[in-house]
C-alpha positions as CSV (number, residue, x, y, z in Angstrom):
1,M,-31.7,0.7,-43.6
2,R,-30.0,3.1,-40.8
3,N,-27.5,2.0,-38.0
4,I,-28.6,2.8,-34.9
5,A,-25.8,3.8,-32.2
6,A,-25.4,5.9,-29.3
7,V,-24.5,9.7,-30.7
8,Q,-22.2,10.8,-27.6
9,A,-20.3,7.6,-26.5
10,V,-18.3,9.8,-24.2
11,V,-21.7,10.6,-22.1
12,T,-22.1,6.9,-21.5
13,A,-18.8,5.9,-20.6
14,T,-17.9,6.1,-17.0
15,E,-14.3,6.3,-15.2
16,F,-14.5,2.3,-14.4
17,D,-14.6,1.9,-18.5
18,R,-10.7,2.4,-18.9
19,G,-8.0,0.4,-18.2
20,P,-5.3,1.5,-15.4
21,T,-2.9,4.2,-16.3
22,A,0.9,4.1,-16.7
23,A,0.6,5.9,-12.8
24,E,-1.6,3.3,-11.4
25,L,0.3,0.1,-13.0
26,D,3.6,1.5,-11.8
27,A,2.2,2.0,-8.2
28,I,0.9,-1.7,-8.2
29,D,4.5,-2.8,-9.7
30,A,6.2,-1.1,-6.8
31,E,3.9,-3.0,-4.3
32,M,4.0,-6.5,-6.1
33,L,6.6,-7.4,-3.6
34,S,5.1,-6.7,-0.5
35,I,1.6,-8.2,-2.0
36,L,3.0,-11.2,-2.7
37,E,4.6,-11.6,0.8
38,D,1.5,-10.8,2.2
39,V,0.1,-13.9,0.0
40,V,2.8,-16.1,1.6
41,R,2.0,-14.7,5.2
42,L,-1.8,-15.5,4.6
43,D,-0.7,-18.9,3.4
44,E,1.0,-20.0,6.3
45,Q,-1.4,-18.5,8.7
46,I,-4.2,-20.8,6.7
47,A,-1.7,-23.6,7.3
48,L,-1.6,-22.9,10.7
49,L,-5.4,-23.1,11.3
50,N,-5.0,-27.1,10.9
51,P,-4.0,-28.6,13.9
52,P,-1.7,-30.0,14.9
53,L,1.1,-27.4,15.1
54,S,4.6,-28.6,14.3
55,E,7.6,-26.7,14.9
56,L,8.4,-26.5,11.4
57,K,5.0,-24.6,10.6
58,E,5.5,-22.0,13.5
59,R,9.2,-21.4,12.0
60,R,7.5,-21.1,8.7
61,H,5.1,-18.4,10.0
62,R,7.8,-16.3,11.7
63,R,10.1,-16.3,8.5
64,A,6.8,-15.4,6.3
65,R,5.9,-12.4,9.1
66,R,9.3,-11.4,8.9
67,R,9.7,-11.1,5.2
68,V,6.3,-9.3,4.9
69,L,7.8,-6.8,7.9
70,A,11.0,-6.3,6.1
71,E,9.5,-5.5,2.4
72,R,7.0,-3.4,4.2
73,R,10.1,-1.6,5.6
74,V,11.4,-1.0,2.5
75,L,8.6,0.1,0.7
76,A,8.0,2.5,3.4
77,N,11.4,3.9,3.1
78,R,11.2,3.8,-0.3
79,N,7.7,6.0,-0.3
80,A,9.5,8.6,2.3
81,A,12.3,8.9,0.3
82,Q,10.2,9.9,-2.8
83,T,7.9,12.4,-0.8
84,G,10.7,13.8,1.3
85,D,9.6,12.7,4.9
86,A,11.7,11.4,7.2
87,A,10.7,8.1,8.2
């Protein structure tokens, strides 16, 4: 009995069948702090949607927003330094 299999697996494979490259993983790793700060900020925004708004919730939201902006600034400066652009 003969096994039937694809003769040209490379032809049937797509670009999306592969895992992330080392460069893609490095890019994700470099932006991870910014991504996590965005998640925190979104959590705080969701919490603000539920009234009543307390002073504590407003302060948490402002702090989360400032952390996101600070992390984005660090990331932008790092990217500018790597590419040689003036930020």
